[in-house]
Structures are given as structure tokens and as C-alpha cells.
C-alpha positions as CSV (number, residue, x, y, z in Angstrom):
1,X,-159.7,105.0,-148.3
2,X,-159.5,107.2,-151.4
3,X,-157.1,110.1,-151.6
4,X,-157.0,113.4,-153.5
5,X,-153.9,115.2,-154.4
6,X,-152.8,118.8,-154.1
7,X,-151.2,120.5,-157.1
8,X,-147.8,119.9,-155.5
9,X,-148.4,116.2,-155.4
10,X,-149.2,115.9,-151.6
11,X,-151.9,113.2,-151.3
12,X,-154.5,113.4,-148.5
13,X,-157.2,110.9,-147.6
14,X,-160.7,112.2,-148.4
15,X,-161.5,111.9,-144.7
16,X,-159.1,113.5,-142.2
17,X,-159.0,113.5,-138.4
18,X,-159.1,116.8,-136.6
19,X,-157.8,116.7,-133.1
20,X,-159.2,119.6,-131.1
21,X,-160.8,117.0,-128.8
22,X,-157.3,115.7,-128.1
23,X,-156.7,119.1,-126.4
24,X,-159.6,118.6,-124.1
25,X,-162.1,120.6,-126.1
26,X,-165.0,121.4,-123.7
27,X,-164.1,118.5,-121.4
28,X,-161.3,116.1,-120.6
29,X,-160.3,113.5,-123.1
30,X,-158.3,110.7,-121.5
31,X,-155.1,109.4,-123.0
32,X,-156.9,106.1,-123.6
33,X,-159.8,107.8,-125.5
34,X,-157.4,109.8,-127.7
35,X,-155.4,106.6,-128.5
36,X,-158.6,104.8,-129.3
37,X,-159.8,107.5,-131.6
38,X,-156.5,107.7,-133.4
39,X,-156.2,103.9,-133.8
40,X,-159.8,103.7,-135.1
41,X,-158.9,106.4,-137.7
42,X,-155.7,104.6,-138.7
43,X,-157.4,101.2,-139.0
44,X,-160.0,102.8,-141.2
45,X,-157.4,104.1,-143.6
46,X,-157.3,107.8,-142.5
47,X,-153.8,109.2,-143.0
48,X,-154.5,112.9,-142.8
49,X,-154.3,114.4,-139.3
50,X,-154.7,118.1,-138.2
51,X,-153.8,119.8,-135.0
52,X,-152.9,123.3,-133.7
53,X,-151.1,124.9,-130.8
54,X,-154.4,126.5,-129.9
55,X,-156.0,123.2,-129.2
56,X,-155.5,122.7,-125.4
57,X,-152.5,125.0,-125.2
58,X,-150.3,122.4,-127.0
59,X,-151.9,119.3,-125.5
60,X,-153.4,118.2,-128.8
61,X,-150.0,118.5,-130.6
62,X,-148.3,116.5,-127.8
63,X,-150.8,113.7,-127.8
64,X,-151.1,113.5,-131.6
65,X,-147.3,113.5,-132.0
66,X,-146.9,110.7,-129.5
67,X,-149.4,108.6,-131.4
68,X,-147.9,109.4,-134.8
69,X,-144.4,108.5,-133.7
70,X,-145.6,104.9,-133.6
71,X,-146.1,105.0,-137.4
72,X,-143.8,105.3,-140.3
73,X,-143.4,109.1,-141.0
74,X,-143.9,108.6,-144.7
75,X,-147.3,107.0,-144.2
76,X,-149.3,110.1,-143.0
77,X,-149.8,113.8,-143.7
78,X,-149.7,116.1,-140.7
79,X,-150.9,119.7,-140.6
80,X,-150.7,122.3,-137.8
81,X,-151.2,126.0,-137.6
82,X,-149.3,129.1,-136.8
83,X,-150.2,132.6,-135.5
84,X,-150.7,132.0,-131.8
85,X,-147.6,131.5,-129.7
86,X,-147.9,129.8,-126.4
87,X,-146.2,131.9,-123.7
88,X,-146.0,131.6,-119.9
89,X,-149.1,132.8,-117.9
90,X,-147.9,133.4,-114.4
91,X,-151.4,134.6,-113.3
92,X,-153.0,131.3,-114.5
93,X,-151.7,129.0,-111.8
94,X,-154.6,127.0,-110.4
95,X,-156.9,128.1,-113.2
96,X,-158.3,126.3,-116.2
97,X,-158.4,127.4,-119.9
98,X,-162.2,127.0,-120.1
99,X,-162.8,130.6,-121.3
100,X,-161.1,129.4,-124.6
101,X,-163.1,126.2,-124.6
102,X,-160.3,123.8,-123.3
103,X,-160.3,122.0,-120.0
104,X,-156.5,122.3,-119.4
105,X,-154.4,124.2,-116.8
106,X,-154.0,127.8,-117.8
107,X,-150.3,127.8,-117.2
108,X,-149.8,129.1,-120.7
109,X,-151.6,131.7,-122.7
110,X,-152.0,132.4,-126.4
111,X,-150.2,135.4,-127.9
112,X,-151.1,136.5,-131.4
113,X,-148.0,136.8,-133.6
114,X,-148.0,136.9,-137.4
115,X,-144.5,138.3,-137.8
116,X,-142.0,136.4,-139.8
117,X,-140.1,135.6,-136.6
118,X,-143.3,134.6,-134.8
119,X,-144.2,132.1,-137.6
120,X,-140.8,130.5,-137.5
121,X,-140.9,130.3,-133.7
122,X,-144.4,128.8,-133.8
123,X,-143.3,126.0,-136.2
124,X,-140.2,125.2,-134.2
125,X,-142.2,124.9,-131.0
126,X,-144.8,122.8,-132.7
127,X,-142.1,120.4,-134.0
128,X,-140.8,120.2,-130.4
129,X,-144.2,119.4,-129.0
130,X,-145.0,116.9,-131.7
131,X,-141.6,115.2,-131.4
132,X,-141.4,114.8,-135.2
133,X,-138.9,115.9,-137.8
134,X,-141.2,117.7,-140.2
135,X,-144.7,119.1,-140.7
136,X,-146.4,118.7,-144.1
137,X,-148.9,121.5,-144.0
138,X,-148.8,124.8,-142.0
139,X,-151.9,127.0,-142.0
140,X,-152.1,130.6,-140.7
141,X,-154.7,130.2,-137.9
142,X,-157.6,132.6,-137.8
143,X,-155.8,135.8,-138.9
144,X,-159.1,137.6,-139.2
145,X,-158.1,140.6,-137.2
146,X,-154.4,140.5,-138.3
147,X,-154.8,140.8,-142.1
148,X,-151.9,143.2,-142.6
149,X,-149.2,141.2,-140.7
150,X,-150.6,137.9,-142.2
151,X,-150.4,139.3,-145.7
152,X,-147.1,141.2,-145.5
153,X,-145.1,139.0,-143.1
154,X,-146.5,135.6,-142.2
155,X,-147.3,134.4,-145.7
156,X,-143.9,135.4,-147.2
157,X,-142.3,133.7,-144.2
158,X,-144.2,130.5,-145.0
159,X,-143.3,130.8,-148.7
160,X,-139.6,130.9,-147.7
161,X,-139.9,127.9,-145.4
162,X,-141.6,126.0,-148.2
163,X,-138.9,126.9,-150.6
164,X,-136.3,125.8,-148.1
165,X,-138.0,122.4,-147.8
166,X,-139.0,122.9,-144.2
167,X,-142.7,122.4,-145.0
168,X,-144.4,121.0,-148.0
169,X,-147.5,123.0,-148.3
170,X,-148.8,126.3,-146.9
171,X,-152.1,128.1,-146.5
172,X,-154.7,129.4,-144.1
173,X,-157.2,127.9,-141.8
174,X,-160.3,130.1,-141.2
175,X,-164.0,130.4,-140.6
176,X,-164.5,132.8,-143.4
177,X,-163.8,132.6,-147.2
178,X,-163.1,136.2,-148.2
179,X,-159.6,136.6,-146.6
180,X,-158.3,133.2,-147.8
181,X,-159.6,134.1,-151.3
182,X,-157.5,137.3,-151.1
183,X,-154.5,135.2,-150.0
184,X,-154.9,133.1,-153.1
185,X,-155.0,136.2,-155.3
186,X,-151.8,137.5,-153.7
187,X,-149.7,134.5,-153.1
188,X,-148.9,131.0,-154.4
189,X,-150.4,129.1,-151.6
190,X,-151.3,125.4,-151.8
191,X,-154.3,124.8,-149.6
192,X,-157.0,126.4,-147.5
193,X,-158.8,124.8,-144.5
194,X,-162.3,126.3,-144.5
195,X,-164.6,125.7,-141.5
196,X,-168.3,126.0,-141.7
197,X,-168.6,128.1,-144.9
198,X,-169.1,125.3,-147.5
199,X,-171.5,122.8,-146.0
200,X,-174.8,121.2,-146.8
201,X,-176.5,124.1,-144.9
202,X,-174.3,127.1,-146.1
203,X,-172.4,127.6,-149.3
204,X,-171.3,131.2,-149.0
205,X,-167.8,130.3,-150.2
206,X,-169.2,129.7,-153.7
207,X,-169.2,133.5,-154.1
208,X,-165.4,133.8,-153.8
209,X,-163.1,131.0,-152.5
210,X,-164.3,127.8,-154.2
211,X,-164.3,128.9,-157.8
212,X,-161.0,130.8,-157.3
213,X,-159.4,127.7,-155.8
214,X,-160.4,125.6,-158.8
215,X,-159.0,128.3,-161.1
216,X,-155.7,128.6,-159.3
217,X,-155.2,124.9,-158.4
218,X,-155.5,125.5,-154.7
219,X,-156.9,122.6,-152.6
220,X,-159.7,123.2,-150.1
221,X,-160.0,121.1,-146.9
222,X,-163.5,121.4,-145.4
223,X,-164.0,121.4,-141.7
224,X,-167.0,122.1,-139.6
225,X,-169.3,120.0,-141.9
226,X,-172.0,119.8,-139.2
227,X,-172.0,123.6,-138.7
228,X,-171.3,123.3,-134.9
229,X,-173.8,120.5,-134.5
230,X,-176.9,121.6,-136.4
231,X,-176.3,118.9,-139.0
232,X,-174.9,116.3,-136.6
233,X,-178.2,114.5,-135.9
234,X,-180.9,112.9,-138.1
235,X,-183.3,115.6,-136.8
236,X,-181.9,118.9,-135.7
237,X,-182.7,119.9,-132.2
238,X,-184.5,123.2,-131.5
239,X,-181.5,124.2,-129.3
240,X,-178.9,123.1,-131.7
241,X,-175.7,125.1,-132.1
242,X,-174.7,127.0,-135.2
243,X,-171.3,128.8,-135.3
244,X,-170.9,127.8,-131.7
245,X,-174.1,129.7,-130.7
246,X,-177.8,128.8,-130.5
247,X,-179.0,128.4,-134.1
248,X,-181.5,130.9,-135.5
249,X,-185.0,129.4,-136.0
250,X,-184.9,129.9,-139.7
251,X,-181.7,127.8,-140.0
252,X,-183.2,125.1,-137.9
253,X,-186.2,125.1,-140.2
254,X,-183.9,124.9,-143.2
255,X,-182.0,122.0,-141.7
256,X,-185.3,120.2,-141.1
257,X,-186.3,120.6,-144.8
258,X,-183.0,119.1,-145.8
259,X,-183.5,116.3,-143.3
260,X,-187.0,115.6,-144.8
261,X,-185.5,115.0,-148.2
262,X,-182.7,112.9,-146.8
263,X,-185.2,110.7,-145.0
264,X,-187.2,110.2,-148.2
265,X,-184.0,108.7,-149.7
266,X,-183.0,106.6,-146.7
267,X,-180.1,108.8,-145.9
268,X,-179.3,110.4,-142.6
269,X,-178.6,114.2,-142.3
270,X,-175.1,113.6,-141.0
271,X,-174.3,111.2,-143.9
272,X,-175.3,113.9,-146.4
273,X,-173.3,116.5,-144.5
274,X,-170.1,114.6,-144.8
275,X,-170.7,113.7,-148.5
276,X,-171.7,117.1,-149.8
277,X,-168.4,119.1,-149.6
278,X,-166.6,116.2,-151.4
279,X,-168.7,116.8,-154.5
280,X,-167.0,120.1,-155.3
281,X,-163.9,119.9,-157.5
282,X,-161.9,122.2,-155.1
283,X,-162.3,119.9,-152.2
284,X,-159.5,117.5,-151.4
285,X,-160.6,116.4,-147.9
286,X,-163.2,116.7,-145.2
287,X,-161.8,116.9,-141.6
288,X,-164.0,115.6,-138.8
289,X,-163.2,115.5,-135.1
290,X,-163.4,112.6,-132.7
291,X,-163.0,112.1,-129.0
292,X,-163.4,108.3,-128.9
293,X,-163.0,105.3,-131.2
294,X,-166.8,105.0,-131.5
295,X,-167.1,108.6,-132.7
296,X,-164.4,108.1,-135.3
297,X,-165.9,104.8,-136.6
298,X,-169.2,106.6,-136.9
299,X,-167.6,109.3,-139.1
300,X,-166.0,106.7,-141.2
301,X,-169.3,104.9,-141.7
302,X,-170.9,108.2,-142.8
303,X,-168.1,108.8,-145.3
304,X,-168.4,105.3,-146.8
305,X,-172.2,105.3,-147.0
306,X,-173.3,105.8,-150.7
307,X,-175.6,108.8,-151.4
308,X,-178.0,108.5,-154.3
309,X,-177.8,111.2,-157.0
310,X,-181.5,111.7,-156.7
311,X,-181.0,113.1,-153.2
312,X,-178.9,115.9,-154.6
313,X,-181.3,116.5,-157.5
314,X,-184.2,116.9,-155.0
315,X,-182.2,119.3,-152.8
316,X,-181.4,121.4,-155.9
317,X,-185.0,121.3,-157.0
318,X,-186.1,122.7,-153.6
319,X,-183.4,125.4,-153.8
320,X,-181.6,124.0,-150.7
321,X,-178.3,123.6,-152.6
322,X,-177.0,125.5,-155.6
323,X,-177.8,124.3,-159.1
């Protein structure tokens, strides 16, 4: 599998595995399913893996760490996130964390903390859950409502940890492009993980983040390439999700127009959705999730499938992607 390199020399595979499903996202993932998904990714050449404390109240980190410990530490790139501490939840006994989307016992709860001490504690606790000696990339996780502490405390703390060699690369993982763009303007960060804002359906990040990232040498990792499911089938369903909610009718119609053009070129809509972000010079990797080996192999097949240039030309001609 091909790799792309951050400005600091850290190389990531063009396709990465996100592991929210390892944390029982929406429903239980068995240990066997998680292992199968991981091994399918590894066998396909994927060497970039992403997790977060948020995913299943630490379950994703524990599962992924156990699987990665079977591999040579120098053979993969691992990213996790900081900003949500996991603290005891005495009132959660006998309950599940389903309100947050994860089918795990609610014995812990998430506590926002973008202070310098909170970031350091989050990384230390992630290392303990992972059972590994280092993390390559740490993102601030969804600091949308915590811009002040993120800007004034958390990012300087990450910079110090990078300078000390504790982590190799720093950045932010968000569902918006404006705040990460401001982080790039203010600080020497390495990478941004952007979910859902630069996809075949939506390219709002072209207004700020993507050109700025190219100018400053910041890598962008694209997540949410299917826009919560709207682009995950050859033909979008009328009840498809967009940004985790029922998709507006006009977006479903737009997705159908894209699917029409894909079909004329013998390409599936999901194939094009995986390929599109990698065409931008700021993009270093696309991260896809997977609960089973079959799902991961399907994503790999989409990544490997060639897309004719004429498809992109037709999409531009119809005004469905930028010129």
C-alpha cells in the first residue's frame, strides 16, 4: 500500500483504520470480530491506526493496543486523541453508555479537560490502556466548545510533549474546518484529522483549511468519507444518514446525481467516495472504520479500484465537485 509523508517525515499509509467500532459503536463488536478486522487491515498493508479514549470509554484503545502489541512497534503509526478524561461514574452501575453511541458499561464517564495537566494525564492514561511505550500522533478531540483552553493550554502542552520526544506529531481531530484552520495559523502543528467536511458530497474545507494546510505544510487525514452513510451504498437510500441525522432531501438528490455519473463510468459511489479526498495535495490519508474482516477488505478493495479521470471531469462539468 502506498504511503504519504508528513512534513516531519512520519509516513502514513494512504488508507488507515479507524477503530470506533472496536469500542462497540452502536452495538457490540466481539473480540474475534475486532481481531479479524485488524488482521485483514494488516494483511492488506494498512499500517496507520486511529483510536480515542472516547470510543467505548477506553475499550477501543485496550483492544487496539492488545492487537498492535503482536506487531513490531516500528512497523505502524498509531494516533489517539486527548481532551476527554475518563473518570469514575458511580451512578452508572448497571447502565450502558448508549446515549453516547457505545454499547459498553457506563462505569466511567467522559470529562472535558483541555488544560495542560489534563492533556498530559489523558496521554498517560491512553498509554496505559494501549500497553505501548509511545503514541505517534495525538489530536485534540472535538474542542469545538472549548476553543480558549484548547488554544491557550492544550496546544502549547502538546508542543512541549512533541519537543520532549514523547509524541511525534500533534494536531486536532474535528468535524469542522474553521477551528483547525485557526490552530494552523497560531501554532506549528503537524496534522489535522477532518471528518465529513472534505468529501465527494461536501467540500466546505476548501474555503479555509485545505489551502492553508498546503501552504503551511500541514497534513490532513480525512475521515467520514461516506458522510455518515449517505455515500456508503451504490444508490443512496431515502432514509440515509448525514452528519448522524436523517439526510435532507436535497443532499440525497445530489448524491443520486453523483451516483448517476459514477454508474456511467462503471464506478460505485463508495469507490469514488474513498478516492476523492486523496486527490487533494493536502491529504495524506483516508481513515475508514471496520467492525469485521469483510468490511475492512471491502474498504481496501474500494481504495485499490482505479477511477477514470473522465469521471472527475464529468463531475466537475456538472458542478458537483470544484473546478
